[in-house]
C-alpha positions in Angstrom: 116.9 122.1 112.2 114.3 119.9 110.5 111.5 118.5 112.7 112.5 115.1 114.1 109.9 112.4 113.6 108.9 109.6 116.0 107.1 106.5 115.1 104.6 104.6 117.2 106.1 101.8 119.4 106.5 98.4 118.0 106.3 95.5 120.4 108.9 92.7 120.1 109.0 89.4 122.0 112.6 89.4 123.2 112.5 85.7 124.0 113.2 83.9 127.3 114.4 86.2 130.1 116.1 85.4 133.4 113.5 87.8 135.0 110.6 85.8 133.6 107.6 87.2 131.7 105.1 89.9 132.7 101.9 88.2 133.9 99.8 90.8 132.0 101.4 90.2 128.6 99.6 88.3 125.8 100.2 84.5 125.9 101.8 84.8 122.5 104.9 86.2 124.1 107.4 83.5 125.0 109.5 85.8 127.1 110.1 89.5 127.9 108.2 92.0 125.8 110.1 95.0 124.7 108.8 98.3 123.3 110.9 99.3 120.3 110.8 103.0 119.2 112.6 105.0 116.6 113.7 108.6 116.9 116.1 110.5 114.7 118.9 112.1 116.7 121.5 114.6 115.6 124.3 113.2 113.4 127.6 113.9 115.1 131.1 112.3 114.6 130.6 110.7 118.1 127.1 109.1 118.2 127.0 109.4 122.0 127.6 113.1 121.7 124.6 113.4 119.4 122.5 111.3 121.8 123.5 113.5 124.8 122.6 116.7 122.8 119.2 115.2 121.8 118.4 114.0 125.4 119.5 117.3 126.9 117.1 119.2 124.6 114.3 117.0 125.6 115.1 117.3 129.3 115.2 121.1 129.0 111.6 121.0 127.6 110.3 118.6 130.2 112.3 119.0 133.4 109.7 117.6 135.8 109.8 113.8 135.6 106.6 113.4 137.6 104.4 115.9 135.8 105.7 115.3 132.3 107.5 111.9 132.1 109.8 111.6 129.1 112.5 109.3 127.7 115.1 111.9 128.8 114.3 111.1 132.5 115.4 107.5 132.1 118.9 106.0 131.9 120.1 104.9 128.5 122.1 101.7 128.2 123.9 100.5 125.0 123.2 97.1 123.6 125.8 97.5 120.9 128.8 97.9 120.5 129.4 97.9 124.3 126.5 96.0 125.9 125.6 97.3 129.3 127.5 100.7 129.0 125.4 103.4 130.6 125.6 106.5 128.3 122.9 108.6 129.9 122.1 108.6 133.6 119.9 111.5 134.7 120.0 112.6 138.4 116.3 112.2 139.2 114.9 109.0 137.7 111.2 108.7 138.5 109.9 105.6 140.3 108.5 102.9 138.0 104.7 102.8 137.4 102.8 99.8 138.4 101.9 97.8 135.4 98.3 96.6 135.3 97.9 95.6 131.6 100.2 93.9 129.1 101.5 94.6 125.6 99.3 93.9 122.6 99.8 90.6 120.7 103.3 89.9 119.5 104.1 91.8 116.3 107.4 90.2 115.7 110.3 88.4 117.2 113.4 90.4 118.2 116.4 89.9 115.8 118.9 87.3 117.0 
């Protein structure tokens, strides 16, 4: 299997949010800042199956959510085509970290 690449996070201003904005974010954000990342997951007839396979492999490599936090320890929720559908819900989600600093200045606005 070819090595899967990952790009550095991009920060998008997702616009106004019913939860407000993070007080630590740059004033250039109008709403909720979102980190957008890109990974290449296995190509399967059912994309959810490919996502499960990819996340399962990551979880096997880093099973301890406290010692080695990883994306595979977090729930995954669709935004399209079924907004809000939980497609990955691991049993031991670590507690959120306290945020003490914000995102860098806005790189772009999220697509509408």
